[in-house]
C-alpha positions in Angstrom: 2.4 -13.0 18.1 4.3 -13.8 14.8 6.5 -11.2 13.1 3.9 -10.8 10.4 1.3 -10.2 13.0 3.5 -7.5 14.6 3.9 -5.8 11.2 0.1 -5.9 10.5 -0.5 -4.3 13.7 2.1 -1.6 12.8 0.4 -1.0 9.4 -2.9 -0.6 11.1 -1.6 1.9 13.4 -0.1 3.8 10.6 -3.4 3.9 8.7 -5.2 5.1 11.9 -2.7 7.7 13.0 -1.2 9.0 9.9 -4.0 8.5 7.4 -7.2 8.8 9.5 -8.4 5.4 8.1 -10.0 2.7 10.2 -8.6 -0.4 8.5 -10.6 -3.4 7.6 -8.2 -5.8 9.3 -9.2 -8.9 7.2 -8.2 -7.0 3.9 -5.2 -5.5 5.5 -4.1 -9.0 6.4 -4.7 -10.4 2.9 -2.8 -7.6 1.3 0.1 -8.1 3.6 0.2 -11.7 3.0 0.0 -11.0 -0.7 3.2 -9.1 -0.5 5.0 -12.3 0.7 8.6 -12.0 2.1 9.2 -8.5 0.9 7.6 -7.1 4.1 10.7 -8.3 6.2 13.1 -6.6 3.8 13.9 -2.8 4.9 14.1 -1.6 1.2 11.2 -3.5 -0.3 8.8 -3.2 2.5 8.6 0.7 2.0 7.7 3.0 -1.0 9.5 6.1 -1.7 6.9 8.6 -2.6 9.5 10.9 -4.4 11.0 8.3 -6.6 9.3 8.1 -10.0 10.8 4.7 -10.7 9.4 3.3 -7.5 5.9 4.8 -8.1 6.0 3.4 -11.6 6.7 0.0 -10.1 3.7 0.4 -7.7 1.5 1.4 -10.7 2.7 -1.4 -13.2 3.2 -4.4 -10.7 0.4 -3.8 -8.4 -2.5 -1.6 -10.1 -2.1 -3.0 -13.5 -0.8 -6.6 -13.1 -2.4 -7.5 -9.6 -5.6 -5.5 -9.7 -6.1 -5.7 -13.4 -6.6 -2.1 -13.9 -6.0 -0.5 -17.3 -3.2 2.2 -17.6 -4.6 5.6 -17.6 -4.2 9.0 -15.8 -6.5 8.0 -13.0 -3.9 5.5 -11.7 -1.3 8.3 -11.3 -3.8 10.5 -9.7 -4.8 7.7 -7.1 -1.1 7.1 -6.4 -0.7 10.8 -5.8 -3.6 11.1 -3.7 -2.4 8.1 -1.5 1.0 9.7 -1.1 -0.7 13.1 0.1 -2.9 11.0 2.5 0.0 9.2 4.0 2.0 12.4 4.2 4.6 13.3 1.7 7.0 14.2 4.4 6.7 10.7 6.0 9.8 9.0 5.0 8.5 5.3 5.8 5.5 4.7 3.6 4.9 1.0 4.2 4.1 -0.8 1.0 1.3 -2.8 2.6 -0.3 0.5 3.7 0.0 2.0 0.3 -1.3 -1.1 -1.5 -4.1 -1.2 1.0 -5.1 2.2 0.4 -5.0 1.8 -3.4 -7.1 -1.4 -3.1 -9.7 0.4 -1.1 -9.6 3.4 -3.5 -10.3 1.3 -6.7 -12.8 -1.0 -4.7 -10.9 -4.1 -5.6 -11.0 -6.0 -2.3 -12.6 -8.8 -4.2 -9.3 -9.6 -5.7 -8.2 -11.0 -2.3 
């Protein structure tokens, strides 16, 4: 298996074990591929749930620019609920998992 396949398997395990979600592997693969080389970098492959600047980046670059959503309070609520679902105490929140959960939350899988 390639390194990307290994990471996708790790993300799927996180979704099942930490979030209680049975992932759509096709969508998870597309979200992961969409992240490009950032998944291989230790810093950019994760999201800090306690860093407001990081969460603003998720909101602006992913929800607004990529998914085409308009900026409103629902975006912040969705990010907050994903952080709760993933576990606030979990220090390694993979960006691909966060993006997958947000994509499913807003029913935007058609973007991929």
